[in-house]
NUZADREN-860176 format. One record per atom (N, C-alpha, C, O): residue number from 1; residue in three letters; atom name; x, y, z. Coordinates in Angstrom, 3 decimals. Layout:
N
NUM;Ala;CA;X;Y;Z $
...
REM end
This chain:
77
1;Met;N;-44.372;19.224;66.729 $
1;Met;CA;-43.797;18.264;65.816 $
1;Met;C;-42.903;18.976;64.798 $
1;Met;O;-41.809;18.506;64.487 $
2;Leu;N;-43.371;20.093;64.291 $
2;Leu;CA;-42.604;20.838;63.295 $
2;Leu;C;-41.358;21.473;63.914 $
2;Leu;O;-40.275;21.431;63.330 $
3;Lys;N;-41.520;22.063;65.105 $
3;Lys;CA;-40.370;22.678;65.785 $
3;Lys;C;-39.312;21.643;66.139 $
3;Lys;O;-38.114;21.888;65.997 $
4;Arg;N;-39.770;20.479;66.602 $
4;Arg;CA;-38.834;19.415;66.973 $
4;Arg;C;-38.055;18.950;65.745 $
4;Arg;O;-36.851;18.708;65.831 $
5;Ser;N;-38.720;18.825;64.621 $
5;Ser;CA;-38.040;18.402;63.390 $
5;Ser;C;-37.053;19.455;62.909 $
5;Ser;O;-35.967;19.122;62.433 $
6;Leu;N;-37.429;20.728;63.033 $
6;Leu;CA;-36.520;21.804;62.627 $
6;Leu;C;-35.267;21.824;63.497 $
6;Leu;O;-34.161;22.016;62.990 $
7;Arg;N;-35.436;21.628;64.803 $
7;Arg;CA;-34.286;21.619;65.699 $
7;Arg;C;-33.421;20.381;65.498 $
7;Arg;O;-32.193;20.462;65.542 $
8;Phe;N;-34.060;19.241;65.277 $
8;Phe;CA;-33.305;18.009;65.116 $
8;Phe;C;-32.464;18.020;63.844 $
8;Phe;O;-31.380;17.437;63.821 $
9;Ala;N;-32.935;18.661;62.803 $
9;Ala;CA;-32.268;18.615;61.496 $
9;Ala;C;-30.919;19.327;61.487 $
9;Ala;O;-30.117;19.102;60.581 $
10;Ile;N;-30.654;20.165;62.456 $
10;Ile;CA;-29.404;20.925;62.468 $
10;Ile;C;-28.194;20.004;62.651 $
10;Ile;O;-27.209;20.131;61.923 $
11;Gly;N;-28.257;19.096;63.597 $
11;Gly;CA;-27.122;18.223;63.892 $
11;Gly;C;-26.702;17.336;62.735 $
11;Gly;O;-25.543;17.372;62.321 $
12;Pro;N;-27.619;16.543;62.207 $
12;Pro;CA;-27.229;15.683;61.084 $
12;Pro;C;-26.766;16.455;59.853 $
12;Pro;O;-25.851;16.021;59.153 $
13;Ser;N;-27.392;17.592;59.591 $
13;Ser;CA;-26.985;18.352;58.408 $
13;Ser;C;-25.576;18.917;58.572 $
13;Ser;O;-24.814;18.952;57.605 $
14;Leu;N;-25.216;19.361;59.776 $
14;Leu;CA;-23.846;19.828;60.013 $
14;Leu;C;-22.846;18.691;59.892 $
14;Leu;O;-21.771;18.863;59.316 $
15;Gly;N;-23.192;17.540;60.429 $
15;Gly;CA;-22.307;16.383;60.335 $
15;Gly;C;-22.089;15.934;58.902 $
15;Gly;O;-20.965;15.636;58.500 $
16;Val;N;-23.163;15.889;58.136 $
16;Val;CA;-23.047;15.491;56.727 $
16;Val;C;-22.221;16.511;55.961 $
16;Val;O;-21.391;16.141;55.130 $
17;Thr;N;-22.441;17.776;56.230 $
17;Thr;CA;-21.704;18.827;55.533 $
17;Thr;C;-20.217;18.745;55.832 $
17;Thr;O;-19.398;18.746;54.914 $
18;Leu;N;-19.862;18.674;57.105 $
18;Leu;CA;-18.446;18.597;57.458 $
18;Leu;C;-17.803;17.334;56.904 $
18;Leu;O;-16.697;17.375;56.365 $
19;Gly;N;-18.495;16.224;57.038 $
19;Gly;CA;-17.947;14.979;56.527 $
19;Gly;C;-17.786;14.981;55.020 $
19;Gly;O;-16.765;14.533;54.498 $
20;His;N;-18.779;15.479;54.332 $
20;His;CA;-18.732;15.471;52.873 $
20;His;C;-17.665;16.419;52.335 $
20;His;O;-16.902;16.053;51.441 $
21;Val;N;-17.612;17.595;52.857 $
21;Val;CA;-16.670;18.583;52.334 $
21;Val;C;-15.235;18.244;52.732 $
21;Val;O;-14.347;18.210;51.880 $
22;Ile;N;-15.008;17.999;53.997 $
22;Ile;CA;-13.634;17.796;54.467 $
22;Ile;C;-13.073;16.453;54.019 $
22;Ile;O;-11.958;16.386;53.501 $
23;Ile;N;-13.834;15.394;54.215 $
23;Ile;CA;-13.319;14.073;53.838 $
23;Ile;C;-13.077;13.976;52.344 $
23;Ile;O;-12.060;13.428;51.920 $
24;Ser;N;-13.990;14.494;51.538 $
24;Ser;CA;-13.793;14.401;50.091 $
24;Ser;C;-12.608;15.255;49.626 $
24;Ser;O;-11.892;14.864;48.704 $
25;Arg;N;-12.398;16.391;50.241 $
25;Arg;CA;-11.272;17.247;49.834 $
25;Arg;C;-9.936;16.681;50.306 $
25;Arg;O;-8.918;16.877;49.641 $
26;Val;N;-9.919;15.988;51.433 $
26;Val;CA;-8.673;15.413;51.936 $
26;Val;C;-8.324;14.129;51.185 $
26;Val;O;-7.164;13.909;50.836 $
27;Met;N;-9.318;13.290;50.939 $
27;Met;CA;-9.046;12.008;50.299 $
27;Met;C;-8.780;12.123;48.801 $
27;Met;O;-7.970;11.379;48.248 $
28;Tyr;N;-9.466;13.059;48.150 $
28;Tyr;CA;-9.333;13.194;46.694 $
28;Tyr;C;-8.976;14.627;46.297 $
28;Tyr;O;-9.765;15.277;45.612 $
29;Pro;N;-7.825;15.132;46.700 $
29;Pro;CA;-7.498;16.526;46.366 $
29;Pro;C;-7.253;16.724;44.872 $
29;Pro;O;-7.428;17.829;44.360 $
30;His;N;-6.856;15.683;44.180 $
30;His;CA;-6.585;15.831;42.745 $
30;His;C;-7.877;16.004;41.940 $
30;His;O;-7.828;16.474;40.803 $
31;Leu;N;-9.014;15.639;42.499 $
31;Leu;CA;-10.286;15.812;41.793 $
31;Leu;C;-10.821;17.239;41.875 $
31;Leu;O;-11.602;17.663;41.024 $
32;Tyr;N;-10.403;17.970;42.890 $
32;Tyr;CA;-10.935;19.310;43.105 $
32;Tyr;C;-10.005;20.352;42.498 $
32;Tyr;O;-9.172;20.948;43.182 $
33;Asn;N;-10.169;20.548;41.221 $
33;Asn;CA;-9.377;21.558;40.526 $
33;Asn;C;-10.218;22.820;40.368 $
33;Asn;O;-11.129;23.037;41.168 $
34;Lys;N;-9.962;23.631;39.404 $
34;Lys;CA;-10.651;24.910;39.261 $
34;Lys;C;-12.092;24.775;38.786 $
34;Lys;O;-12.835;25.755;38.808 $
35;Thr;N;-12.503;23.587;38.360 $
35;Thr;CA;-13.879;23.422;37.896 $
35;Thr;C;-14.865;23.232;39.041 $
35;Thr;O;-16.060;23.468;38.866 $
36;Tyr;N;-14.390;22.810;40.207 $
36;Tyr;CA;-15.275;22.602;41.350 $
36;Tyr;C;-15.455;23.904;42.111 $
36;Tyr;O;-14.603;24.789;42.032 $
37;Pro;N;-16.570;24.036;42.860 $
37;Pro;CA;-16.780;25.275;43.633 $
37;Pro;C;-15.808;25.377;44.798 $
37;Pro;O;-15.160;24.404;45.185 $
38;Ser;N;-15.729;26.571;45.338 $
38;Ser;CA;-14.864;26.772;46.501 $
38;Ser;C;-15.416;26.003;47.700 $
38;Ser;O;-16.541;25.504;47.670 $
39;Ile;N;-14.618;25.918;48.734 $
39;Ile;CA;-15.034;25.162;49.919 $
39;Ile;C;-16.291;25.770;50.544 $
39;Ile;O;-17.174;25.034;50.983 $
40;Leu;N;-16.383;27.091;50.589 $
40;Leu;CA;-17.564;27.728;51.180 $
40;Leu;C;-18.822;27.453;50.370 $
40;Leu;O;-19.876;27.186;50.947 $
41;Glu;N;-18.735;27.513;49.044 $
41;Glu;CA;-19.898;27.211;48.208 $
41;Glu;C;-20.286;25.746;48.341 $
41;Glu;O;-21.467;25.414;48.438 $
42;His;N;-19.295;24.881;48.344 $
42;His;CA;-19.527;23.448;48.490 $
42;His;C;-20.191;23.150;49.836 $
42;His;O;-21.156;22.388;49.902 $
43;Ala;N;-19.678;23.747;50.893 $
43;Ala;CA;-20.248;23.541;52.224 $
43;Ala;C;-21.660;24.110;52.317 $
43;Ala;O;-22.535;23.501;52.933 $
44;Gly;N;-21.883;25.255;51.719 $
44;Gly;CA;-23.219;25.857;51.733 $
44;Gly;C;-24.251;24.999;51.025 $
44;Gly;O;-25.358;24.801;51.526 $
45;Met;N;-23.884;24.491;49.861 $
45;Met;CA;-24.808;23.623;49.130 $
45;Met;C;-25.095;22.346;49.914 $
45;Met;O;-26.243;21.911;50.006 $
46;Cys;N;-24.052;21.751;50.475 $
46;Cys;CA;-24.233;20.517;51.253 $
46;Cys;C;-25.073;20.780;52.497 $
46;Cys;O;-25.903;19.950;52.870 $
47;Leu;N;-24.867;21.921;53.138 $
47;Leu;CA;-25.625;22.252;54.342 $
47;Leu;C;-27.105;22.411;54.023 $
47;Leu;O;-27.955;21.891;54.746 $
48;Ile;N;-27.414;23.117;52.961 $
48;Ile;CA;-28.814;23.344;52.595 $
48;Ile;C;-29.495;22.027;52.224 $
48;Ile;O;-30.587;21.732;52.710 $
49;Val;N;-28.856;21.247;51.374 $
49;Val;CA;-29.451;19.979;50.955 $
49;Val;C;-29.555;19.014;52.137 $
49;Val;O;-30.575;18.344;52.302 $
50;Gly;N;-28.509;18.939;52.956 $
50;Gly;CA;-28.532;18.065;54.124 $
50;Gly;C;-29.601;18.461;55.124 $
50;Gly;O;-30.242;17.596;55.719 $
51;Tyr;N;-29.803;19.762;55.319 $
51;Tyr;CA;-30.824;20.240;56.251 $
51;Tyr;C;-32.217;19.883;55.751 $
51;Tyr;O;-33.062;19.428;56.522 $
52;Ile;N;-32.453;20.091;54.468 $
52;Ile;CA;-33.773;19.789;53.908 $
52;Ile;C;-34.080;18.299;54.021 $
52;Ile;O;-35.169;17.919;54.449 $
53;Val;N;-33.127;17.461;53.640 $
53;Val;CA;-33.342;16.010;53.701 $
53;Val;C;-33.523;15.556;55.141 $
53;Val;O;-34.410;14.751;55.427 $
54;Ser;N;-32.702;16.055;56.046 $
54;Ser;CA;-32.802;15.672;57.449 $
54;Ser;C;-34.124;16.135;58.052 $
54;Ser;O;-34.744;15.400;58.819 $
55;Phe;N;-34.553;17.328;57.717 $
55;Phe;CA;-35.830;17.844;58.208 $
55;Phe;C;-36.990;16.988;57.709 $
55;Phe;O;-37.878;16.634;58.484 $
56;Leu;N;-36.985;16.656;56.424 $
56;Leu;CA;-38.076;15.858;55.874 $
56;Leu;C;-38.098;14.448;56.469 $
56;Leu;O;-39.169;13.905;56.742 $
57;Ala;N;-36.927;13.859;56.668 $
57;Ala;CA;-36.870;12.532;57.282 $
57;Ala;C;-37.375;12.582;58.724 $
57;Ala;O;-38.140;11.712;59.141 $
58;Ser;N;-36.958;13.583;59.480 $
58;Ser;CA;-37.396;13.725;60.862 $
58;Ser;C;-38.894;13.992;60.944 $
58;Ser;O;-39.582;13.447;61.807 $
59;Leu;N;-39.393;14.826;60.046 $
59;Leu;CA;-40.825;15.127;60.028 $
59;Leu;C;-41.635;13.881;59.683 $
59;Leu;O;-42.694;13.653;60.267 $
60;Thr;N;-41.156;13.085;58.756 $
60;Thr;CA;-41.839;11.843;58.400 $
60;Thr;C;-41.868;10.878;59.581 $
60;Thr;O;-42.894;10.254;59.851 $
61;Ile;N;-40.751;10.759;60.278 $
61;Ile;CA;-40.696;9.874;61.449 $
61;Ile;C;-41.658;10.348;62.532 $
61;Ile;O;-42.370;9.539;63.126 $
62;Glu;N;-41.684;11.653;62.793 $
62;Glu;CA;-42.594;12.199;63.797 $
62;Glu;C;-44.054;11.982;63.391 $
62;Glu;O;-44.893;11.678;64.239 $
63;Trp;N;-44.355;12.134;62.121 $
63;Trp;CA;-45.714;11.941;61.634 $
63;Trp;C;-46.145;10.482;61.806 $
63;Trp;O;-47.267;10.210;62.235 $
64;Val;N;-45.256;9.548;61.471 $
64;Val;CA;-45.572;8.131;61.627 $
64;Val;C;-45.768;7.799;63.105 $
64;Val;O;-46.679;7.050;63.458 $
65;Lys;N;-44.917;8.352;63.969 $
65;Lys;CA;-45.073;8.120;65.406 $
65;Lys;C;-46.427;8.612;65.898 $
65;Lys;O;-47.097;7.925;66.669 $
66;Ser;N;-46.831;9.798;65.457 $
66;Ser;CA;-48.115;10.346;65.900 $
66;Ser;C;-49.272;9.507;65.374 $
66;Ser;O;-50.269;9.324;66.074 $
67;Lys;N;-49.156;8.998;64.162 $
67;Lys;CA;-50.212;8.148;63.613 $
67;Lys;C;-50.290;6.818;64.364 $
67;Lys;O;-51.382;6.312;64.622 $
68;Leu;N;-49.149;6.260;64.708 $
68;Leu;CA;-49.145;5.005;65.453 $
68;Leu;C;-49.720;5.197;66.856 $
68;Leu;O;-50.447;4.337;67.352 $
69;Asp;N;-49.396;6.325;67.498 $
69;Asp;CA;-49.955;6.618;68.816 $
69;Asp;C;-51.462;6.816;68.730 $
69;Asp;O;-52.205;6.383;69.611 $
70;Cys;N;-51.901;7.461;67.682 $
70;Cys;CA;-53.335;7.702;67.484 $
70;Cys;C;-54.051;6.363;67.249 $
70;Cys;O;-55.146;6.151;67.771 $
71;Asp;N;-53.453;5.479;66.482 $
71;Asp;CA;-54.044;4.168;66.223 $
71;Asp;C;-54.107;3.343;67.497 $
71;Asp;O;-55.079;2.615;67.702 $
72;Lys;N;-53.101;3.432;68.360 $
72;Lys;CA;-53.113;2.702;69.610 $
72;Lys;C;-54.235;3.191;70.517 $
72;Lys;O;-54.869;2.396;71.210 $
73;Asp;N;-54.481;4.514;70.511 $
73;Asp;CA;-55.548;5.075;71.338 $
73;Asp;C;-56.916;4.620;70.846 $
73;Asp;O;-57.795;4.347;71.663 $
74;Thr;N;-57.118;4.533;69.547 $
74;Thr;CA;-58.421;4.126;69.025 $
74;Thr;C;-58.638;2.629;69.207 $
74;Thr;O;-59.786;2.189;69.271 $
75;Met;N;-57.578;1.835;69.292 $
75;Met;CA;-57.731;0.397;69.481 $
75;Met;C;-58.114;0.056;70.919 $
75;Met;O;-58.675;-1.012;71.163 $
76;Lys;N;-57.825;0.937;71.870 $
76;Lys;CA;-58.145;0.689;73.274 $
76;Lys;C;-59.642;0.792;73.543 $
76;Lys;O;-60.129;0.220;74.519 $
77;Ile;N;-60.358;1.485;72.727 $
77;Ile;CA;-61.804;1.707;72.963 $
77;Ile;C;-62.570;0.481;72.757 $
77;Ile;O;-63.792;0.483;72.910 $
REM end
């Protein structure tokens, strides 16, 4: 369950990172002046936060699935 959540979290976190960094920089270039971090720092922060959130969401879903499967098995008895 833990390995599956760790592997699953890579895809969504990369997608969120690319979308957040690239789309925001292309659509609003006038907002990103010298006060904002560089693209690499921005992407790194988004990647870390996106990975953590995606991992926790995936782990929660897997945990709920396992609990529901366990409840179904106990109801059959």
